[in-house]
Each structure stands twice: as C-alpha cells, then as structure tokens.
C-alpha positions in Angstrom: 110.8 89.5 -69.2 112.2 89.6 -65.5 115.7 89.5 -65.0 116.6 86.2 -63.1 120.4 86.0 -61.3 122.0 82.7 -60.7 122.9 84.4 -56.8 122.1 87.3 -54.5 123.4 90.2 -52.9 124.3 87.3 -49.6 125.7 84.3 -51.7 122.0 82.5 -51.8 121.2 80.4 -55.3 117.7 82.3 -56.6 115.9 79.8 -54.6 117.4 80.9 -51.8 119.8 78.0 -50.6 123.0 79.2 -49.3 124.9 76.9 -51.3 126.0 77.4 -55.5 123.8 76.6 -57.8 125.9 73.8 -59.2 126.3 72.3 -56.1 122.4 72.3 -55.3 120.3 69.6 -56.8 116.8 70.2 -57.7 113.8 67.8 -58.4 111.0 69.2 -60.9 107.8 68.0 -61.1 107.7 67.4 -64.8 103.4 66.9 -66.2 104.4 67.7 -69.8 102.7 71.3 -70.0 104.3 74.6 -70.2 104.6 75.9 -66.8 107.2 72.6 -65.4 108.7 72.5 -68.6 109.6 76.4 -68.2 110.8 75.9 -64.9 112.7 72.7 -65.6 114.5 75.2 -68.2 115.2 77.9 -66.1 116.4 75.5 -63.1 119.0 74.1 -65.8 120.1 77.4 -67.1 121.0 78.7 -63.7 123.2 75.6 -63.0 121.7 74.0 -60.6 121.9 70.0 -61.0 118.4 69.4 -62.1 116.6 66.2 -62.5 113.1 65.8 -64.0 110.8 63.3 -62.2 107.2 62.9 -64.1 104.5 61.0 -62.2 102.6 58.3 -64.4 99.1 58.8 -62.5 96.7 55.8 -64.7 96.5 53.9 -67.2 99.1 54.6 -69.7 97.2 53.0 -72.7 93.6 54.6 -72.4 95.8 58.2 -71.2 96.8 58.3 -75.0 95.9 61.1 -77.1 94.1 62.6 -74.3 93.3 66.3 -75.0 93.0 68.8 -72.5 94.5 66.7 -69.1 97.7 66.3 -67.7 99.5 63.4 -66.9 98.2 61.8 -69.7 100.5 59.6 -71.9 101.2 62.0 -74.2 102.3 64.6 -71.8 104.8 61.8 -70.6 105.9 61.9 -74.2 106.2 65.4 -74.1 108.6 65.8 -70.6 110.6 63.3 -72.0 111.3 65.6 -75.0 111.8 68.9 -72.8 114.2 67.1 -70.9 116.4 66.2 -73.8 116.1 69.2 -75.0 117.8 71.1 -72.2 120.1 68.1 -71.1 118.4 66.9 -67.6 118.0 63.3 -66.5 114.2 62.1 -66.6 112.4 59.6 -64.9 108.7 58.3 -64.8 107.1 57.0 -61.3 104.3 54.5 -61.9 102.3 55.9 -59.1 99.0 54.9 -60.8 97.9 52.7 -57.7 98.5 55.5 -55.1 97.0 57.7 -57.3 93.7 55.7 -57.5 93.8 54.8 -53.9 94.4 58.5 -52.6 92.8 60.7 -55.6 90.3 58.5 -57.8 88.7 56.9 -54.9 88.0 59.8 -52.7 86.5 61.6 -55.5 83.7 58.8 -56.0 83.4 58.2 -52.3 83.3 62.1 -51.8 80.3 62.2 -54.5 78.4 59.1 -52.9 78.6 60.8 -49.8 76.7 64.0 -51.1 79.8 65.8 -51.4 81.7 67.8 -54.2 85.8 66.6 -54.3 88.3 69.0 -55.3 90.5 66.1 -56.7 93.4 68.3 -57.6 93.9 69.0 -54.1 93.9 65.8 -53.1 96.5 65.0 -55.7 98.8 67.7 -54.7 98.5 66.9 -50.8 99.1 63.2 -51.3 100.6 62.2 -54.3 102.7 65.2 -55.3 103.7 66.3 -52.4 104.0 63.8 -50.2 105.1 60.8 -52.2 107.0 62.8 -54.3 108.8 64.7 -51.9 110.2 61.4 -50.3 111.2 60.6 -53.9 113.1 64.3 -54.0 114.8 63.0 -50.7 115.7 59.9 -51.5 117.6 61.2 -55.0 119.5 63.9 -52.2 117.4 67.1 -53.4 118.2 70.4 -51.8 114.6 71.4 -53.3 111.5 70.3 -54.8 110.3 72.9 -57.9 106.9 72.8 -59.5 105.0 74.8 -62.2 102.5 76.0 -59.7 101.2 80.0 -59.9 102.1 80.5 -56.3 104.8 82.7 -54.4 107.0 80.9 -51.2 108.1 83.8 -49.0 111.0 83.8 -46.3 108.8 85.5 -42.8 110.3 85.9 -39.8 108.6 82.5 -38.7 109.7 80.3 -41.5 108.5 80.2 -45.5 105.2 81.5 -45.9 102.8 80.5 -49.0 101.1 83.7 -51.2 99.5 84.0 -53.9 100.4 84.2 -57.2 101.0 87.5 -58.7 99.0 87.3 -61.6 95.2 87.1 -60.3 94.3 85.3 -63.0 96.6 82.3 -62.7 97.1 81.8 -58.8 96.7 78.6 -57.7 97.1 79.0 -54.1 93.4 77.5 -53.1 94.2 74.4 -54.7 97.6 74.3 -52.0 96.1 75.2 -48.8 97.0 71.9 -47.6 100.7 72.1 -48.2 102.4 71.5 -44.6 105.1 73.9 -43.2 107.4 70.8 -43.7 106.5 70.5 -47.4 107.0 74.3 -47.6 110.3 74.5 -46.5 111.0 72.2 -49.7 109.0 73.4 -51.9 110.0 76.0 -54.9 107.7 77.8 -57.4 110.2 80.3 -59.6 107.1 81.0 -61.5 104.8 82.6 -58.6 105.8 85.9 -60.0 105.4 85.6 -63.6 102.4 85.9 -66.0 101.2 83.2 -68.2 102.8 85.5 -70.8 105.9 85.7 -69.6 106.3 81.8 -68.9 105.2 81.2 -72.3 108.2 83.7 -73.3 110.8 81.6 -71.1 109.5 78.2 -73.2 110.1 80.4 -76.6 113.7 81.2 -75.3 114.6 78.0 -74.6 112.6 76.5 -77.6 110.5 74.1 -75.8 108.3 71.7 -77.9 105.8 72.7 -75.6 105.8 76.3 -75.9 102.7 76.3 -77.6 101.1 73.6 -75.8 97.1 74.3 -74.3 96.8 74.6 -70.9 94.9 71.5 -69.4 91.2 72.3 -68.7 89.5 68.9 -67.4 90.3 66.6 -64.5 93.1 64.3 -65.6 90.8 61.0 -65.0 87.5 63.0 -66.0 87.5 62.9 -70.0 85.6 65.7 -71.0 84.1 67.1 -67.6 81.8 64.1 -67.7 81.6 63.6 -63.7 78.6 61.3 -64.1 80.1 59.1 -67.0 83.3 58.8 -64.7 81.7 58.0 -61.8 79.3 55.0 -63.2 82.9 53.6 -64.5 84.3 54.1 -60.9 81.0 52.9 -59.1 78.7 50.4 -61.0 75.2 50.1 -59.4 76.0 53.3 -56.8 73.1 55.4 -58.8 70.3 54.8 -56.7 66.7 56.8 -58.1 65.4 58.8 -55.2 63.0 61.7 -54.5 63.8 66.1 -54.8 61.8 67.4 -52.1 61.2 71.2 -51.8 62.2 73.0 -48.2 59.2 71.4 -46.6 59.9 67.9 -47.6 57.1 67.6 -50.4 57.8 65.3 -52.9 58.2 67.3 -56.7 60.1 65.4 -58.4 62.3 62.2 -58.9 66.3 61.5 -59.6 68.2 59.0 -60.8 71.2 59.2 -58.0 72.1 61.8 -55.2 75.9 61.6 -57.2 73.8 63.2 -60.2 73.8 66.5 -58.2 75.9 68.7 -56.2 75.0 72.2 -54.0 74.5 75.2 -55.7 73.7 73.5 -58.7 70.4 75.1 -60.8 70.8 73.1 -64.4 69.6 69.6 -65.0 67.4 68.8 -62.0 64.5 67.9 -63.7 61.9 70.2 -61.8 59.9 72.6 -63.2 58.8 75.4 -61.2 57.9 79.4 -61.4 60.8 80.8 -60.4 64.6 78.5 -60.7 65.1 75.8 -58.0 69.1 75.3 -57.0 70.4 72.0 -55.0 69.9 73.1 -51.3 70.8 70.0 -49.8 72.0 66.3 -50.7 70.5 63.6 -48.1 72.3 60.4 -49.6 70.8 58.1 -46.8 68.1 59.4 -47.5 68.6 59.6 -51.3 66.8 62.8 -51.2 67.5 65.9 -52.8 66.3 69.0 -51.6 65.7 72.3 -53.6 64.7 75.6 -53.1 65.3 79.4 -54.1 68.5 81.0 -54.3 68.2 82.6 -51.5 68.4 79.3 -49.6 71.7 78.7 -50.2 72.7 81.7 -48.4 75.1 81.0 -45.2 77.0 83.0 -43.0 79.0 80.2 -40.9 80.2 76.8 -41.8 82.1 74.2 -40.5 85.8 73.0 -41.7 87.3 70.0 -41.1 91.1 68.7 -41.1 92.2 72.1 -41.2 95.7 72.7 -42.3 97.0 76.0 -40.6 99.8 78.0 -41.7 99.7 81.2 -39.6 102.3 81.6 -37.3 101.0 80.9 -33.8 98.7 78.3 -33.3 94.7 78.4 -34.6 93.0 78.6 -30.9 89.4 79.6 -29.6 89.5 83.3 -30.1 88.2 84.2 -33.3 90.8 86.0 -35.6 89.7 87.8 -38.9 90.6 86.7 -42.3 89.6 86.7 -45.4 88.2 83.3 -47.4 87.4 81.7 -50.7 85.0 79.0 -50.9 85.4 78.7 -54.8 88.6 79.0 -56.9 87.4 81.5 -58.6 85.6 83.5 -55.9 87.3 86.7 -54.9 87.7 86.6 -51.3 85.3 87.9 -48.3 85.8 89.1 -45.4 85.2 86.0 -42.4 86.5 85.5 -38.5 88.0 82.2 -37.9 88.0 80.0 -34.5 89.5 76.4 -33.9 87.1 73.8 -32.5 89.8 71.3 -31.8 90.5 68.2 -33.6 91.3 69.6 -36.8 87.8 71.2 -37.0 87.5 75.3 -37.1 84.6 77.4 -37.1 83.7 80.1 -40.3 81.6 83.3 -39.5 81.2 85.5 -42.9 80.5 89.1 -42.6 78.3 88.9 -46.0 76.6 85.3 -46.3 77.9 83.1 -49.1 76.0 81.1 -51.3 76.8 77.1 -52.7 78.8 76.5 -49.8 79.2 73.2 -50.9 80.2 70.1 -48.8 83.5 68.7 -50.2 84.8 72.1 -51.6 87.8 73.3 -50.0 87.4 76.7 -47.3 90.7 78.5 -47.9 91.9 81.2 -45.4 93.9 83.7 -46.1 96.0 87.3 -44.5 95.8 89.8 -48.0 98.2 87.6 -49.8 99.4 85.2 -47.7 97.9 82.1 -47.4 96.9 80.9 -43.4 95.3 77.5 -44.8 92.4 75.7 -45.0 89.9 73.3 -44.0 86.9 70.7 -45.9 83.5 72.2 -45.6 81.2 69.6 -43.8 77.9 68.8 -44.4 75.5 71.1 -42.0 73.3 69.2 -39.5 
C-alpha cells in the first residue's frame, strides 16, 4: 500500500493546494462504485472538508437493480451508504435532462450520422466536468476529485494530464476533452494506484462497496444492446438499404445503417469467400460499404473539435506524437498538424484499421496526454 501523508515538505496538502487540509473544501464525484468511494474515504481520512455529490443521470425507477452500470438507482443508494459510513454530507443532483441532451441524444444522433460515438467521453466532457464543476464552485470547493485512473502532474506551464500508472486501468483516452481550466481544479488521487490497491483502501475503510464489481456496460445501454436502445430513442429511424462492395455493386441488404460500425466483421449478413468488414457508412444513401480487411487501413485522418493540452499552440507545423484510435489499442507513432477552426490532420507512420468516424483520436507525448479530437468521415 502507498504511504499517504496529509502534508508534504513544502507545507501543501496531498492535493498540492497551499492550504491545510481542514481548510480545503473538496467535492468528490461519487458514482456509488469502489473507486469514487475510496477517493471520498481517503479525502476524509486526510482531514479535508469533504462533500460527496452523486448525479442521477437517467430515470431512477427504471434503473433500480440494473447490474453492470453506473449512476443507476442502486448506485445512488450505495453512494449514500458510503457517505454515511465515512461521515460526510452527500447530495444527489437530478441531471437527467442535461444527460439526455448532452449524452443520450448525441449518442443516438451520432449513429444516425454513420458515426460510432463514445458516450463516456461526452459524459465527462459535459455533465461531469462542465456542469458538476460549476456546482463544486458554487459550494466553495477548492477541488473536484474523481476516481479516474489518470494522473495530474504540475508541469512548467501548469497542470498536465498523464496516463494512469496502471496501464490496464488507464482512463486517459476518455478524458482527452478535459480543458486546462478544468484540469486546474480536478484531482485524481487514484492515478498512481493499481485497482488492487484501491480495493485494499476500500477494505481498510470498511466501505460497503469494497467488493462491488466494476461497471461494464454504458449506463443507459442495458446488456450492451445498442440497436435496441437506438430503436427506443429514435423509433422509425432504422430504414432498410443496400450493402455494396468497394465497386458499388449491391451484394446484400440491411435493416438500418445504425446497426453497423466501421471495422465490424460479424453480423453483416453477406456470404463471401473471405471475411467482409464494414469499410464505410453512407447514411444519406442508406448504404453500407464492405470489403476485405486491408480496405480498412488508413495512414491519415482528420479530427474535429480538437482539445489541445500542449504547452504551446498547435500550429500548421507538424509535431511528432503517439496516438490511440481506440481505448484498448497501444499508442502508435504519428505526426499532427493544426488545420484551423478546431481541426487537425493526423498522419500515421504505420497504417491502422477501423478508424471509425465519431470515435476519439487521442494524442500523447509519452505518458502525457496532449489532447485529442473526434475522427471525421473520410471524403
């Protein structure tokens, strides 16, 4: 177990704030899981003025008892139990309407545009870090603490976002949209720990969620059934169309473009001598373009809505970075240059497959997160 001290040699508390812990108000985002619960208990043990806040993100009644998700009814109950156990005030905020607009509607509309969204990034970008941070400021907080496995390190130009020490738990891909202003107030006490150490903390604090399983599914997509969720969100939006090969020849039919994502191999519904993959989606024409795996390879792409966390502005001159096109892929070498208006071009040293439009492309310099953007559909 790591040794955690309330103050360091420079008189700062463990969050690096130049105030004694007892005079530092900390809002902890409590999802009801073991990670955020351990954070809250750790902050209380260190003597901070801790306030726990849980967000109700979708219909409370429907969520009760759903396993493998976050921010559900049982999770709210668990967060309250943890707050009672460690003796901190706890508030539940109804963010259902905000969550619907910023995350759920965006999720559905992205699929209808032929994209593959990452709702967890949108949730962090909007409801959790933008809106919840406003609440934390209203409460007079000096810091907003979360249980994410990333590290905040003070650099020469200000706070930097770094990958979590445990590569298997690193969540930096999902936090690329964190702005410098948000990072100045955010703190991630678990970033230097492994998950096993977090559970040991929870056990030491005798938290009622110490053995609770990790969430698996997207919170509003039960059992990972995206198509069924989309049907409920956008009734009648699934229109049949053609499946075509790279030459444009019709080789099959489908029941809706939203049932597919770039890189998909299974459940395409077309027999072929070699496996077919979804290469491109054309929602306007209701067409799904398929081809061999090699047709997925791309050595360059463009991204939009870039969030840049580098020390100097991203300009037209190419800079060397490593990137991730999916949360689970290892970083790969690339060059990056700004195109203006929040867009950038990424050129990969080694062509990569399944760069799905709507997914995130995240930029790194070693362990440091330099930001990222959303992959655009190729021309």
